[in-house]
N, C-alpha and C positions, 0 to 999 in steps of 0.2 A: 730491456725489461728492468724491473726495479732494482734487484739486489745484484750488484756487479761483483760481489765477493762471495756469493753463496752457491752451493749446489742446490738442487731442488728438493722439496719435500715429496719425494716420489715413492717412498716406501709405503706399505700399507699402514704402518704405524711408525711415528718418529721415535718411539721408545723401544724399538726392536733392533738392537745392535747386531743380533745374529744375522739379520738380513743385509747388513752393511758389507763393506769391503773386507777382503782378507788383509793380513799384515803386509803382504807384498803390495797389495792394491793401495793401501794407505801410504806406503813408502813411495810408490810411483807418483801418486797425487802430490805428496809433499815435495818431491823433486820439481815437478812442474810449477807448483805454487811458489817454491823458492826462487825459481827462475823469474816468474812474473813479479814477485815481490822485489827482487833485486833490480831488474831492468825498469820496471814501472816506477820505482822510487827514484832511480838515477835519472831517467828520462825527464820526469816531471820536475825533479830538482834542478836540472840544467835549465829548463824553461823558466823557472822562478828566478834563478840567478841571472839569466839574460834580462828579464824584466827589471830586476834591481840595478843592474850595471849600466844598461843602455837606455837613456832617456827617450831616444827616438822610437823605441818600441811601445812607449806608453801613450798610445792613441786609442780612441774610442773602440774601434773594431777589435783591436788586440785585447781589450778588456775581457771580451768573451773567451778568448783563448786562455787568458790568465784564469778565468773562472773554471774552465774545463780542467786545466792542470791542477788547480788548487783542490777541486773535488776529487780528481783521480789520486792526488797525493794523499788526501785524507782516507780514501778507500784503501790504499796500500797500508797505511799506518793502522787504521782501526779495524780493517777487515781481513785482508790477505794475511797479515801477521798472525792473527788468532787462528785462522783456518790452517795455516802452515803448521803452527805448533800443535793444534789439535790432531792433525793427521800424523804427526810424529808420534803422539801418544795413542793414536787410534781411537780417540773418543773426544767429545766436547769437554773442554776444561773450564768453561766460564760459569757454570751453574745456570739456574733458571732465570734469574734476573739479568745476568750477563747475556744470556741468549736473547732475551727480549730487546735489550739495549743494542746488541750486535745487529739483530734483524732490522731494527728501526734506523740506526745511523747509517748503515751501509745501503739500505734501500733508499734513504734520503740522498746520500752522496751519489748513488748510481743514477737516480732520476735527474738530479741536477746536471750531471754530465750529459745525459741523453737529451734533455730539453735544451741545454746550451748548444749542443750540436745542431739541433733543429733551428734555433734562433740564429746561430751563426750562418747557416745556409741561407736563411731569409735576408740576413744583413748583407751577405755578399751579393745576393741577387739585387736587393734594393739599392745598394751602394753603387753598383756598376751599371744598372739599367733603368733606374727610376730617377726622375729629375726633381720631383717634389721633395722638399725638405721641411719637415715639421719638427720644430724644436731643435735644440743644439745636439750635436753628435754625442757629447758626453752624457746628456740627459737620456738619450735613447739607449746608450750602452748601460748606464746605471739601471734603467728600467728593465732591460733584458736580464742583467745579472740578478737584480732583486726579484724579478718575476720568476726566474728559474728556481730560486730557493723557496719562494712562497708556493709555487705550483707543486714542488716536491713535497713540502710539508702537508699540503692539502691531501696528498695521496698516501703519505706514510704515517701520519698521526692516527687515522681511523682504526687501524688494527690495535692500537694501544688503548682505545676506548670502546671496543666492542664490535666494530665492523671488521670481521675476520680477526686474525691474531697472528703473532709471531711465535715460532717454536723450532725445535730441532727438525732437521730435514735431511734427506738424502742418506749419505753414509754416516750421519750422526756426528759430523765434525764441524758443522756450521749451522746457522739459523737463518730463517727467512719466513716469508708468509707461508702459512699452512696450505699448500697447494691441494692436498688430498681431502681436505675437510668438505663434507657434503652438505653442510648447513646452507640454507638460502642466503644468509648474510655473507658467508665466505664465497659462494659461487658468484653472487652479484658483484662483490668487490673485485674478484679476479677478472671478471668480464670487463668491468670498468677500467681496471688497471691495464689490461691488454689493449683496449681501445685507445685510452688517453695517454698512456705512457710508452707504447710501442708503435701501434698502427699509425696514429696521427703524426708523430715525429718522422716516421719513415716516409709517409705521403708528402709531408712538407719538404723534406730533403730532396726527394726525387723530383718534385715539381720545380723547386727553386733552382736546383742544379741543371735540370733539363732546359729551363727557360734561359739560364745564364749561358749555357753552351749554344743555344739557338741564337742568342744575341751576338755572341762572338762569331758565329758562322755568318751572320748577316753582314758584319763588318768585313769579313773575309771576302765577301762577294764584291765589295767596293775596292778594297786594297789587298789583293790576293797575296802579293809578296810580303808586305809588311805585317800582315795579320796571321800568316801561316804558322809561325812558331808559337804565337800566343794561342792559336786555336788548338794545336796539339797539346800545349801545356795545360789548358783548361780541360780538354777531353781526358787527359791522363789523371788530373786531379779529381774530376767528377767520377770517373769509373772507379778509381781507387777508393774514394770516399764511400761511395754507395756499396761497393762490394764488401769492403772491410766492415762497414756498419752491419750489413746483412749477415755476414759470416759470424760476427761476434754475438749478435743479438737474436736473429731469427730462430736458430736452434733452441735457444733458451726459451723463447716465447712458445714455440710449437710444442716442445716437450712439456712445458708447464701446463699447456692446455690439454695435452694428452693425459697428464696426471690428474687433472681436475675433472675432465669429462669422460675419460676412458674407463675401462673396467679396472678394478683394483689389481695392482701388481703388473699392469700393462708395461710400465716403464720401471725397470729395476734401478736400485742405487748405482750399480755399475754402469748402466746405460746413461744415467744422468750426469756422470762425471765429465764426459767430453763437452757437452753444451755448457756446463758450468765453467770449465777451464777456458773455453772460447770467450765467454762473457767476461771473465776476469782479465783476459789478455787485452781487452780494450784499453786498459790503463797503460799498456806498453805501446799499443798502436797509435793511440790518439796523439801523443806528442810528436811522433814521427810524421804522421799524415798532416796534421794541422799546423805544426810548428816547423819542423826541419824541412818540409817541402815548400815552405814559405820562403821566397828569395830573401826578403828582408831579415828574417830570423836566421837564415842559413849564413848570410854574410856576417852577422853578429856572432854566430856560433864559431865561425872560422877565426874571428878576431879574439874571442874569448880563449880559445885553445891555441893561439899563436900560430895558426895554420896559414895566416895571410899577413904579409909584411905590412906594418903600419907604425905610425907614431901616435903618441897620446893626443896630439893636436887634431889629427884627422880621423880619429877613431869613430866619432859620431857621424862624420861625413860618409865613411865607408858603409855604415849601417843604414844610412838614410835611404828610404825607398824612393826610387825615381820612376816607378811605374804608375801611370795615370790613365784613367779612362774618363772621358767627358760625356756628360749627358746633356743634350741640347733640346730646346723647344723652339728656338728662334728659326724661322723659316724664311725663305725667299721664294720667288715664283719658280715652281717646279722642283723645289728641294730645300735642303738645309745648308746653311753656311757653316763651314768648318775649315779653319785655317785658310780662309779666303777662297775656298773652293765650294762650288755648289754641288752638293751630293744629292742623289736621288732620294726621295722620301720613301722610306720603307713602311713605316706605320706611325702611330702616335708617338712612340718612344724611339727616336733614332739615336744611335750610339756612334760617337766618333772615337775611334781607336787611333791615337796620335803617334805612338811610337813608330818611327819609320823603319827600323830594322829589327830591333830585338826588344823584348820586355825589360831589358836591363838599361835601355837608353833613356836619356832625358826626353821629356816631351814639352811641347809648348801649349799654352792655353788656347781653348777654342773660343770663338767669338761669342760673347754673352753667355758662356757656359760656366759650369761649376765643376772643378776638378775634385776627384776623390782618390784617396790612396788605395791602391790595389791590395786587397788582403789575400790574394792568391799566392 
């Protein structure tokens, strides 16, 4: 949901500190926020360093990963930091204008991250299973990155100009959309925000990753031994991605809707803290799931911290991705030609998984096919 760095505006009035957390409660929240701030910043900083150091990582698909890490990094700097300090003091320290700015920028960065995750799921799906190529890969990557920011601005600027508003919320130590406002403008905005910034990205991710896993299973039916490791790798990635996404964001969205449409006081500031912290924790989880679980990034990570013997000459070679999936449309009678073999035709989009033993092995090109670098 929009604000990755905020608790909810779940109290009956944002200006009622008496309904907020106790001194001990603020201290506990500050400890969790400090942990999220430290590891979220470090994890995303490592990702940015890897991009700067290794040229092999600078490909179109990885630009979306860079966009996610950049937005998460800005969330840590501009949001988690102020929430952490405010919880130490037990009150919001930024003033009215600072509150509006905090709510806007962190909602913006949070939506950029969420939409980028949805775009990334589609990019992985289309890269590995669709043969049609429209425009250059870098043009598509730039379109995805630019689109995520424009889409975010479309949904975060309106509260600044009258469609809902930003203000203090939850325990009074952070700011976000005023979830408890009962005006028609605020209710309509929250409904649209839930649909277009949470529900739709979730649906896109589930559909794309389900189709991706189905495609890998189809390959496994043809080459069971060679595809088995890849199948388990994709299954693990899909399950981890979707579960972590839902754990981080669904409680946030559900509790926000309860605050909006439930009776006043249904969700207390204390009850709002856990979903809020889960949402913030995505800045820690995203680099691990989307970067360090990526074989290409992981190899570069080992080189960066000297965990893998290498020389300067072969540094780039070590980090070079050798995992390739080919999409074919060329057919012969009764099937598709792949590596001089006639494979049975499964449907309109037949996939040739060419790595003979492991996803780490080099692969050869398929007849009249187009190779794509595996972003898994």
